[in-house]
NUMAR-755679 format. One line per 8 residues: number of its first residue (from 1); their letters; for each residue x, y, z of N, C-alpha, C. Coordinates in Angstrom, 3 decimals, always signed. Example, Ala and Ser with C-alpha at 12.3 -4.5 7.8 and 13.67 -1.06 7.14 Angstrom:
1	AS	+13.190,-5.690,+7.800,+12.300,-4.500,+7.800,+13.200,-3.300,+7.800  +12.850,-2.250,+7.080,+13.670,-1.060,+7.140,+12.900,+0.030,+7.870
***
This chain:
1	MDEDLFDE	-5.076,+3.998,+19.179,-6.166,+4.626,+18.440,-5.673,+5.729,+17.509  -4.342,+5.894,+17.418,-3.813,+6.919,+16.520,-4.175,+6.605,+15.076  -4.366,+7.655,+14.287,-4.675,+7.468,+12.871,-3.492,+6.832,+12.159  -3.780,+5.802,+11.367,-2.762,+5.140,+10.570,-2.970,+5.543,+9.120  -2.004,+6.257,+8.562,-2.160,+6.814,+7.222,-2.209,+5.739,+6.142  -1.794,+4.506,+6.469,-1.764,+3.452,+5.473,-2.774,+2.344,+5.782  -3.786,+2.654,+6.587,-4.771,+1.639,+6.955,-5.458,+1.029,+5.738  -5.675,+1.843,+4.702,-6.427,+1.342,+3.551,-5.737,+0.173,+2.871
9	IADDEAPG	-4.407,+0.132,+2.933,-3.694,-0.965,+2.292,-3.121,-1.944,+3.306  -2.760,-1.470,+4.513,-2.042,-2.312,+5.461,-2.931,-2.943,+6.518  -4.156,-2.456,+6.689,-5.035,-3.023,+7.703,-5.367,-4.475,+7.371  -5.633,-5.263,+8.400,-5.948,-6.674,+8.194,-7.158,-6.870,+7.295  -8.078,-5.904,+7.292,-9.284,-6.013,+6.479,-9.076,-5.543,+5.045  -7.932,-4.954,+4.752,-7.654,-4.455,+3.407,-7.370,-5.625,+2.462  -7.554,-5.407,+1.151,-7.307,-6.486,+0.184,-5.859,-6.959,+0.223  -5.674,-8.238,-0.077,-4.332,-8.785,-0.199,-3.836,-9.461,+1.051
17	LGILVRTD	-3.100,-10.555,+0.860,-2.459,-11.243,+1.968,-1.115,-10.596,+2.308  -0.505,-9.978,+1.312,+0.778,-9.316,+1.491,+0.825,-8.020,+0.722  +1.875,-7.237,+0.964,+2.062,-5.943,+0.303,+3.437,-5.911,-0.339  +3.486,-5.544,-1.610,+4.751,-5.319,-2.299,+5.016,-3.816,-2.316  +6.124,-3.396,-1.712,+6.469,-1.984,-1.607,+7.596,-1.669,-2.581  +7.357,-0.725,-3.467,+8.399,-0.326,-4.415,+9.290,+0.725,-3.764  +10.603,+0.450,-3.719,+11.545,+1.381,-3.093,+12.646,+1.826,-4.045  +12.588,+1.370,-5.298,+13.541,+1.806,-6.321,+12.755,+2.238,-7.547
25	FSNEGAWR	+13.139,+3.385,-8.129,+12.364,+3.980,-9.214,+13.238,+4.312,-10.414  +14.344,+3.580,-10.555,+15.331,+3.899,-11.581,+15.112,+3.180,-12.901  +14.270,+2.139,-12.909,+14.113,+1.333,-14.118,+12.652,+0.939,-14.278  +11.915,+1.743,-15.001,+10.481,+1.503,-15.152,+10.210,+0.222,-15.934  +11.055,-0.087,-16.902,+10.863,-1.299,-17.685,+10.988,-2.557,-16.843  +12.009,-2.585,-15.983,+12.200,-3.741,-15.107,+11.036,-3.868,-14.125  +10.553,-2.746,-13.623,+9.412,-2.755,-12.697,+8.170,-3.328,-13.362  +7.902,-2.881,-14.593,+6.724,-3.377,-15.314,+6.856,-4.867,-15.628
33	SFLEKLRE	+8.058,-5.295,-15.955,+8.284,-6.717,-16.212,+8.042,-7.525,-14.940  +8.484,-7.011,-13.811,+8.277,-7.675,-12.521,+6.782,-7.797,-12.227  +6.039,-6.711,-12.431,+4.597,-6.742,-12.165,+3.874,-7.738,-13.061  +4.301,-7.834,-14.311,+3.672,-8.779,-15.234,+3.898,-10.218,-14.768  +5.108,-10.510,-14.327,+5.396,-11.859,-13.830,+4.652,-12.138,-12.531  +4.490,-11.111,-11.704,+3.725,-11.277,-10.475,+2.266,-11.574,-10.794  +1.723,-10.889,-11.779,+0.337,-11.127,-12.184,+0.161,-12.545,-12.722  +1.152,-13.021,-13.475,+1.074,-14.396,-13.981,+1.048,-15.394,-12.825
41	GEGEFSPS	+1.894,-15.158,-11.815,+1.915,-16.044,-10.664,+0.614,-15.987,-9.888  +0.045,-14.806,-9.763,-1.215,-14.651,-9.048,-2.356,-15.328,-9.787  -2.268,-15.365,-11.106,-3.317,-15.981,-11.900,-3.519,-17.459,-11.601  -2.491,-18.108,-11.069,-2.609,-19.523,-10.721,-3.451,-19.743,-9.465  -3.628,-18.669,-8.668,-4.334,-18.812,-7.398,-5.587,-17.952,-7.297  -5.616,-16.812,-7.989,-6.669,-15.824,-7.779,-7.832,-16.003,-8.735  -9.053,-16.256,-8.228,-10.227,-16.346,-9.094,-10.476,-15.067,-9.854  -10.140,-13.921,-9.242,-10.407,-12.647,-9.898,-9.576,-12.490,-11.155
49	AGREEDTG	-8.368,-13.082,-11.161,-7.517,-12.992,-12.345,-8.176,-13.677,-13.524  -8.824,-14.823,-13.272,-9.514,-15.534,-14.329,-10.692,-14.743,-14.863  -11.420,-14.065,-13.969,-12.566,-13.276,-14.412,-12.130,-12.123,-15.282  -10.973,-11.497,-14.962,-10.504,-10.383,-15.765,-10.141,-10.849,-17.167  -9.542,-12.036,-17.277,-9.205,-12.550,-18.600,-10.468,-12.804,-19.414  -11.522,-13.323,-18.766,-12.755,-13.624,-19.476,-13.420,-12.364,-20.007  -13.307,-11.237,-19.273,-13.977,-10.017,-19.690,-13.111,-9.175,-20.615  -11.860,-9.605,-20.811,-10.979,-8.878,-21.714,-10.444,-7.594,-21.136
57	MDQDEPST	-10.531,-7.419,-19.817,-10.036,-6.203,-19.193,-8.525,-6.215,-19.199  -7.916,-5.064,-19.535,-6.469,-4.941,-19.537,-6.031,-4.179,-18.308  -4.952,-4.642,-17.693,-4.367,-3.953,-16.554,-2.869,-3.901,-16.736  -2.276,-2.776,-16.335,-0.841,-2.637,-16.399,-0.156,-3.181,-15.166  -0.947,-3.440,-14.084,-0.383,-3.899,-12.837,-1.193,-5.063,-12.317  -0.676,-5.775,-11.282,-1.478,-6.831,-10.660,-2.770,-6.285,-10.110  -3.611,-7.189,-9.570,-5.000,-6.876,-9.346,-5.267,-5.766,-8.356  -4.345,-5.432,-7.477,-4.544,-4.292,-6.595,-3.382,-3.338,-6.747
65	STSASAPA	-3.690,-2.060,-6.959,-2.657,-1.045,-7.104,-2.930,+0.044,-6.101  -1.890,+0.476,-5.401,-2.033,+1.516,-4.406,-1.083,+2.645,-4.728  -1.582,+3.853,-4.712,-0.723,+5.002,-4.911,-0.989,+6.007,-3.825  +0.064,+6.699,-3.388,-0.083,+7.708,-2.351,+0.300,+9.056,-2.923  -0.480,+10.080,-2.636,-0.203,+11.403,-3.161,+0.386,+12.282,-2.077  +1.309,+13.135,-2.453,+2.049,+13.918,-1.471,+1.177,+14.977,-0.842  +1.252,+15.150,+0.480,+0.471,+16.137,+1.190,+1.301,+17.352,+1.563  +0.616,+18.414,+1.988,+1.316,+19.541,+2.564,+1.777,+19.202,+3.969
73	SSSDVKVD	+1.021,+18.341,+4.648,+1.402,+17.832,+5.961,+1.032,+16.379,+6.034  +1.583,+15.666,+7.025,+1.362,+14.228,+7.101,-0.101,+13.884,+7.272  -0.875,+14.779,+7.871,-2.290,+14.485,+8.099,-3.091,+14.518,+6.821  -2.489,+15.036,+5.728,-3.204,+15.135,+4.459,-2.881,+14.008,+3.502  -2.098,+13.007,+3.945,-1.747,+11.892,+3.073,-2.996,+11.180,+2.601  -3.026,+10.863,+1.323,-4.154,+10.128,+0.755,-3.647,+8.860,+0.112  -4.311,+7.761,+0.354,-3.962,+6.482,-0.249,-5.182,+5.973,-0.978  -5.047,+5.739,-2.274,-6.154,+5.248,-3.081,-5.907,+3.805,-3.444
81	VDKADSDG	-6.886,+2.946,-3.188,-6.763,+1.528,-3.486,-7.807,+1.154,-4.518  -7.370,+0.579,-5.648,-8.273,+0.060,-6.666,-8.430,-1.421,-6.440  -9.626,-1.865,-6.040,-9.855,-3.276,-5.771,-10.050,-4.044,-7.068  -9.685,-5.304,-7.009,-9.744,-6.143,-8.209,-11.169,-6.420,-8.626  -12.077,-6.610,-7.669,-13.440,-7.009,-7.989,-14.260,-5.826,-8.451  -14.877,-5.932,-9.605,-15.688,-4.855,-10.126,-16.943,-4.635,-9.316  -17.384,-5.649,-8.553,-18.591,-5.485,-7.763,-18.291,-4.893,-6.396  -17.006,-4.579,-6.111,-16.645,-3.949,-4.855,-16.577,-4.904,-3.695
89	SSDQDSGP	-16.646,-6.201,-3.927,-16.615,-7.177,-2.851,-15.284,-7.137,-2.134  -15.324,-7.267,-0.800,-14.104,-7.293,-0.004,-13.721,-8.708,+0.379  -14.359,-9.696,-0.200,-14.075,-11.098,+0.105,-12.637,-11.419,-0.267  -11.829,-11.797,+0.724,-10.416,-12.057,+0.478,-10.217,-13.165,-0.542  -11.136,-14.166,-0.578,-10.962,-15.290,-1.483,-11.008,-14.858,-2.939  -11.729,-13.750,-3.239,-11.847,-13.296,-4.611,-11.005,-12.055,-4.858  -10.209,-11.653,-3.895,-9.371,-10.477,-4.026,-7.951,-10.834,-4.426  -7.057,-9.862,-4.386,-5.670,-10.084,-4.787,-4.897,-10.834,-3.717
97	IISILDPS	-3.808,-11.436,-4.124,-2.899,-12.056,-3.162,-1.910,-11.011,-2.653  -1.386,-10.200,-3.562,-0.410,-9.172,-3.221,-0.944,-7.800,-3.632  -1.014,-6.880,-2.685,-1.322,-5.489,-2.989,-0.031,-4.758,-3.350  -0.145,-3.745,-4.186,+1.031,-3.030,-4.673,+1.050,-1.617,-4.116  +2.142,-1.242,-3.480,+2.343,+0.133,-3.020,+3.432,+0.768,-3.871  +3.000,+1.571,-4.834,+3.900,+2.265,-5.748,+3.740,+3.760,-5.481  +4.607,+4.356,-4.666,+4.431,+5.753,-4.261,+4.434,+6.709,-5.440  +3.625,+7.759,-5.343,+3.612,+8.780,-6.378,+4.924,+9.562,-6.349
105	PEIRPYFS	+5.278,+10.241,-7.460,+6.577,+10.926,-7.530,+6.825,+11.903,-6.385  +5.758,+12.533,-5.877,+5.943,+13.543,-4.846,+6.481,+12.964,-3.539  +6.151,+11.728,-3.239,+6.589,+11.156,-1.956,+7.574,+9.996,-2.131  +8.038,+9.795,-3.343,+9.017,+8.725,-3.546,+10.277,+8.881,-2.702  +10.748,+10.105,-2.435,+11.941,+10.228,-1.580,+11.775,+9.591,-0.205  +10.544,+9.529,+0.306,+10.313,+8.948,+1.626,+10.384,+7.416,+1.600  +10.235,+6.826,+0.412,+10.260,+5.371,+0.271,+11.535,+4.866,-0.394  +12.305,+5.759,-0.980,+13.469,+5.352,-1.754,+14.493,+4.625,-0.880
113	DISNLTAL	+14.772,+3.378,-1.241,+15.809,+2.569,-0.603,+15.611,+2.435,+0.910  +14.366,+2.350,+1.372,+14.129,+2.214,+2.808,+14.537,+0.821,+3.289  +14.875,+0.744,+4.553,+15.254,-0.529,+5.161,+14.013,-1.356,+5.463  +14.230,-2.627,+5.756,+13.113,-3.495,+6.147,+12.416,-2.971,+7.396  +13.189,-2.480,+8.350,+12.610,-2.002,+9.597,+11.756,-0.762,+9.371  +12.207,+0.116,+8.504,+11.407,+1.301,+8.175,+10.082,+0.896,+7.550  +10.109,-0.078,+6.646,+8.874,-0.551,+6.018,+7.923,-1.154,+7.055  +8.468,-1.936,+7.984,+7.633,-2.515,+9.037,+6.989,-1.427,+9.879
121	RLLNDVDL	+7.743,-0.402,+10.206,+7.210,+0.668,+11.042,+6.159,+1.483,+10.314  +6.245,+1.575,+9.012,+5.244,+2.295,+8.224,+3.956,+1.490,+8.059  +4.080,+0.178,+7.851,+2.950,-0.599,+7.364,+2.473,-1.702,+8.299  +3.157,-1.934,+9.403,+2.727,-2.931,+10.386,+2.556,-2.276,+11.749  +2.029,-3.027,+12.702,+1.842,-2.544,+14.071,+2.939,-3.104,+14.968  +3.510,-2.245,+15.795,+4.630,-2.635,+16.647,+4.143,-3.265,+17.951  +4.945,-4.165,+18.483,+4.658,-4.809,+19.753,+5.999,-5.194,+20.386  +5.960,-5.634,+21.633,+7.137,-6.150,+22.319,+6.864,-7.557,+22.793
129	RKLAIPPD	+7.908,-8.388,+22.814,+7.760,-9.720,+23.382,+8.928,-10.024,+24.314  +8.625,-10.757,+25.359,+9.647,-11.204,+26.291,+10.352,-12.398,+25.685  +11.668,-12.348,+25.636,+12.433,-13.402,+24.983,+12.641,-14.613,+25.896  +12.620,-15.774,+25.295,+13.045,-16.996,+25.972,+14.492,-17.231,+25.557  +15.402,-16.927,+26.426,+16.829,-16.972,+26.092,+17.420,-18.297,+26.551  +17.965,-19.088,+25.636,+18.574,-20.366,+26.020,+19.666,-20.162,+27.062  +19.781,-21.064,+28.007,+20.761,-20.896,+29.089,+22.200,-20.829,+28.609  +22.500,-21.450,+27.475,+23.875,-21.456,+26.975,+24.109,-20.397,+25.902
137	AKRFNPPN	+23.103,-19.517,+25.677,+23.216,-18.524,+24.613,+24.152,-17.390,+25.022  +24.927,-16.925,+24.061,+25.751,-15.742,+24.264,+24.875,-14.529,+23.985  +24.675,-13.678,+24.984,+23.776,-12.535,+24.831,+24.285,-11.571,+23.770  +23.328,-11.028,+23.007,+23.663,-10.102,+21.926,+24.252,-8.830,+22.526  +25.396,-8.401,+21.994,+26.086,-7.232,+22.533,+26.716,-6.433,+21.393  +26.448,-5.105,+21.301,+25.667,-4.315,+22.254,+24.172,-4.582,+22.116  +23.397,-4.324,+23.159,+21.951,-4.577,+23.112,+21.290,-3.799,+21.980  +20.294,-4.421,+21.360,+19.557,-3.762,+20.278,+18.094,-4.199,+20.373
145	PIVDYDGW	+17.141,-3.271,+20.259,+15.729,-3.624,+20.480,+15.162,-4.636,+19.506  +15.734,-4.775,+18.309,+15.168,-5.741,+17.367,+15.789,-7.127,+17.522  +16.753,-7.260,+18.438,+17.333,-8.566,+18.758,+17.109,-8.883,+20.234  +17.658,-8.055,+21.108,+17.562,-8.290,+22.551,+17.961,-7.016,+23.272  +17.002,-6.425,+23.978,+17.303,-5.270,+24.817,+16.700,-5.534,+26.188  +17.547,-5.909,+27.127,+17.097,-6.270,+28.477,+16.081,-7.408,+28.453  +16.259,-8.333,+27.504,+15.370,-9.485,+27.430,+14.079,-9.257,+26.681  +13.954,-8.100,+26.013,+12.758,-7.790,+25.231,+13.130,-7.570,+23.779
153	QEIYHGKT	+12.162,-7.809,+22.900,+12.400,-7.638,+21.463,+11.225,-6.917,+20.807  +11.544,-5.975,+19.935,+10.553,-5.257,+19.129,+10.102,-6.167,+17.986  +8.793,-6.413,+17.903,+8.243,-7.264,+16.838,+7.062,-6.549,+16.182  +6.525,-7.143,+15.114,+5.464,-6.494,+14.348,+4.357,-7.476,+13.993  +3.151,-6.926,+13.859,+1.986,-7.681,+13.418,+1.411,-6.982,+12.182  +0.996,-7.760,+11.208,+0.386,-7.170,+10.015,+0.609,-8.029,+8.798  +0.317,-7.464,+7.655,+0.465,-8.193,+6.405,+1.941,-8.461,+6.097  +2.181,-9.522,+5.346,+3.534,-9.842,+4.904,+4.056,-8.737,+3.997
161	LWIYDAMS	+5.303,-8.324,+4.205,+5.902,-7.277,+3.386,+6.930,-7.854,+2.428  +6.808,-7.437,+1.166,+7.774,-7.757,+0.131,+8.321,-6.430,-0.378  +9.625,-6.323,-0.572,+10.220,-5.049,-0.964,+10.952,-5.184,-2.296  +10.535,-4.323,-3.236,+11.197,-4.219,-4.535,+12.281,-3.158,-4.395  +13.561,-3.566,-4.584,+14.678,-2.642,-4.398,+15.508,-2.538,-5.675  +16.647,-1.864,-5.588,+17.487,-1.654,-6.771,+17.958,-2.975,-7.362  +18.269,-3.951,-6.526,+18.721,-5.243,-7.022,+17.609,-5.980,-7.776  +16.367,-5.664,-7.450,+15.238,-6.319,-8.118,+15.236,-6.049,-9.611
169	NQDQCARL	+15.788,-4.907,-10.024,+15.860,-4.591,-11.453,+16.687,-5.613,-12.211  +17.676,-6.201,-11.528,+18.541,-7.182,-12.180,+18.108,-8.623,-11.930  +17.762,-8.955,-10.676,+17.492,-10.372,-10.381,+16.011,-10.731,-10.360  +15.114,-9.711,-10.545,+13.667,-9.968,-10.555,+13.236,-10.738,-9.296  +13.814,-10.350,-8.167,+13.446,-10.895,-6.864,+12.990,-9.755,-5.968  +12.334,-10.095,-4.866,+11.942,-9.112,-3.866,+12.348,-9.622,-2.487  +12.555,-8.692,-1.577,+12.893,-9.070,-0.206,+11.634,-9.478,+0.549  +11.653,-10.650,+1.141,+10.586,-11.107,+2.021,+11.004,-10.765,+3.449
177	VSKRSDFY	+10.222,-9.929,+4.127,+10.612,-9.366,+5.416,+9.976,-10.143,+6.567  +10.794,-10.503,+7.539,+10.328,-11.204,+8.727,+9.868,-10.205,+9.783  +8.682,-10.451,+10.368,+8.133,-9.532,+11.371,+8.678,-9.795,+12.770  +9.351,-10.906,+12.948,+9.973,-11.251,+14.231,+11.042,-12.301,+13.967  +11.952,-12.458,+14.900,+13.031,-13.417,+14.679,+12.542,-14.836,+14.917  +13.247,-15.793,+14.348,+12.880,-17.199,+14.481,+13.490,-17.842,+15.720  +14.683,-17.422,+16.094,+15.346,-17.985,+17.257,+16.321,-16.941,+17.788  +16.771,-17.134,+19.022,+17.567,-16.095,+19.672,+18.846,-15.798,+18.885
185	GTATGDSW	+19.091,-14.492,+18.722,+20.271,-14.038,+17.998,+19.945,-13.493,+16.622  +18.796,-13.905,+16.054,+18.359,-13.310,+14.788,+17.494,-12.091,+15.099  +17.221,-11.288,+14.084,+16.618,-9.977,+14.312,+15.268,-9.820,+13.623  +14.417,-9.038,+14.237,+13.204,-8.573,+13.570,+13.609,-7.781,+12.321  +12.909,-7.998,+11.228,+13.230,-7.289,+9.993,+14.227,-8.003,+9.107  +14.709,-9.172,+9.527,+15.569,-9.959,+8.643,+14.823,-10.262,+7.341  +15.555,-10.479,+6.274,+14.899,-10.768,+4.996,+15.744,-11.695,+4.152  +15.084,-12.291,+3.181,+15.782,-13.074,+2.161,+15.088,-12.815,+0.843
193	RARVSHIC	+15.760,-13.096,-0.254,+15.242,-12.744,-1.569,+14.489,-13.912,-2.194  +13.322,-13.596,-2.770,+12.484,-14.597,-3.424,+12.201,-14.152,-4.851  +12.314,-15.091,-5.786,+12.059,-14.779,-7.186,+10.581,-14.476,-7.398  +10.299,-13.521,-8.281,+8.927,-13.050,-8.468,+7.974,-14.177,-8.842  +8.444,-15.158,-9.604,+7.574,-16.257,-10.031,+7.102,-17.116,-8.861  +7.781,-17.008,-7.694,+7.428,-17.820,-6.531,+6.681,-17.038,-5.447  +6.575,-15.714,-5.610,+6.051,-14.877,-4.530,+4.628,-15.254,-4.144  +3.736,-15.379,-5.104,+2.332,-15.645,-4.779,+2.162,-17.020,-4.133
201	ELQVNIST	+2.869,-18.011,-4.651,+2.789,-19.347,-4.059,+3.301,-19.333,-2.623  +4.425,-18.645,-2.403,+4.968,-18.542,-1.051,+3.987,-17.819,-0.130  +3.413,-16.710,-0.625,+2.497,-15.932,+0.201,+1.286,-16.746,+0.632  +0.696,-17.476,-0.291,-0.468,-18.296,+0.036,-0.105,-19.347,+1.084  +1.011,-19.999,+0.905,+1.413,-21.050,+1.840,+1.819,-20.499,+3.205  +2.432,-19.331,+3.224,+2.760,-18.689,+4.495,+1.489,-18.290,+5.231  +0.540,-17.699,+4.506,-0.691,-17.198,+5.124,-1.560,-18.320,+5.667  -1.543,-19.465,+5.002,-2.354,-20.591,+5.466,-1.632,-21.426,+6.513
209	GAITIDFG	-0.354,-21.124,+6.752,+0.415,-21.884,+7.719,+0.964,-23.181,+7.171  +0.868,-23.355,+5.848,+1.358,-24.593,+5.235,+2.879,-24.695,+5.303  +3.557,-23.539,+5.284,+5.006,-23.547,+5.388,+5.456,-22.423,+6.315  +6.599,-22.616,+6.919,+7.301,-21.554,+7.619,+8.711,-21.500,+7.059  +9.291,-20.328,+7.046,+10.614,-20.165,+6.459,+11.592,-19.909,+7.591  +12.248,-20.952,+8.038,+13.205,-20.824,+9.133,+14.546,-21.482,+8.816  +14.693,-22.009,+7.610,+15.940,-22.605,+7.149,+16.424,-23.714,+8.091  +15.468,-24.425,+8.682,+15.832,-25.517,+9.554,+16.635,-25.091,+10.767
217	GMDKYTYE	+16.377,-23.855,+11.246,+17.091,-23.353,+12.416,+18.452,-22.771,+12.109  +18.734,-22.546,+10.833,+20.018,-21.965,+10.448,+19.818,-20.497,+10.076  +20.773,-19.675,+10.430,+20.689,-18.233,+10.227,+21.181,-17.881,+8.824  +20.259,-17.775,+7.874,+20.659,-17.546,+6.487,+20.001,-16.320,+5.868  +19.596,-15.371,+6.699,+19.017,-14.134,+6.175,+20.114,-13.250,+5.599  +19.709,-12.239,+4.819,+20.661,-11.348,+4.165,+21.358,-10.476,+5.208  +22.639,-10.674,+5.365,+23.389,-10.015,+6.427,+23.362,-8.493,+6.282  +23.528,-7.999,+5.053,+23.586,-6.556,+4.838,+22.300,-5.866,+5.276
225	ERVRNLQD	+21.170,-6.503,+5.038,+19.902,-5.910,+5.444,+19.765,-5.916,+6.963  +20.282,-6.953,+7.620,+20.239,-6.973,+9.082,+21.063,-5.815,+9.654  +22.216,-5.560,+9.086,+23.067,-4.467,+9.565,+22.336,-3.136,+9.443  +21.648,-2.912,+8.324,+20.878,-1.676,+8.147,+19.794,-1.549,+9.212  +19.091,-2.639,+9.475,+18.026,-2.617,+10.469,+18.561,-2.322,+11.864  +19.670,-2.959,+12.219,+20.268,-2.729,+13.533,+20.621,-1.266,+13.717  +21.157,-0.660,+12.661,+21.516,+0.757,+12.740,+20.271,+1.623,+12.851  +19.265,+1.315,+12.032,+18.013,+2.078,+12.073,+17.373,+2.011,+13.456
233	AMDR	+17.414,+0.844,+14.069,+16.791,+0.658,+15.374,+17.459,+1.516,+16.444  +18.743,+1.762,+16.311,+19.469,+2.560,+17.301,+19.413,+4.051,+16.998  +19.167,+4.397,+15.723,+19.147,+5.809,+15.339,+17.834,+6.487,+15.696  +16.739,+5.712,+15.910,+15.420,+6.320,+16.096,+14.898,+6.093,+17.491
***
């Protein structure tokens, strides 16, 4: 029952199937180009995008934009969400596919270059699950809560997280973050990079259960991001 400072954007009832979190602020031009391509991709699926074109409304960002203003204390954090629908409807079918979290300058240091695990802890709800460990599996050593700690694993529930990082300025991709591992030995918070033109299509198919991303049981997540998560999990 603790207050969640990001409920307005991260709660299940909030607009959007997923959240794009900006964690690099060094190239405004690349960021704007990324958002424009994301909006184009969303236009193929979102009814609200078509309505905006018909009314001639101009937007600099995709259909939902979220900004957070810096507080004197954490209890004063404010998150403002601009919904896509002018009538204020919360109907997910007519809302955005991806909500945008672009931190205000005052709190950008708290989001700058954050790990996947940090993003999950900020914007999703934590849980534990008992692992089914194959009899022939080599146990993960040293133990780590996001892989295996005494047979338990830290997992998350919530909206899909996409992370815009420094590499996104060059490759126009975002990290797609996994809320739990697919099979023993992989870690919560693993990620892989998806091109912006495919994000909305992937999000819709993931949310409807049409596809799952498990690489056919092969471990092909970004190794460097897993290492960061493992360290973060032990440091906190």
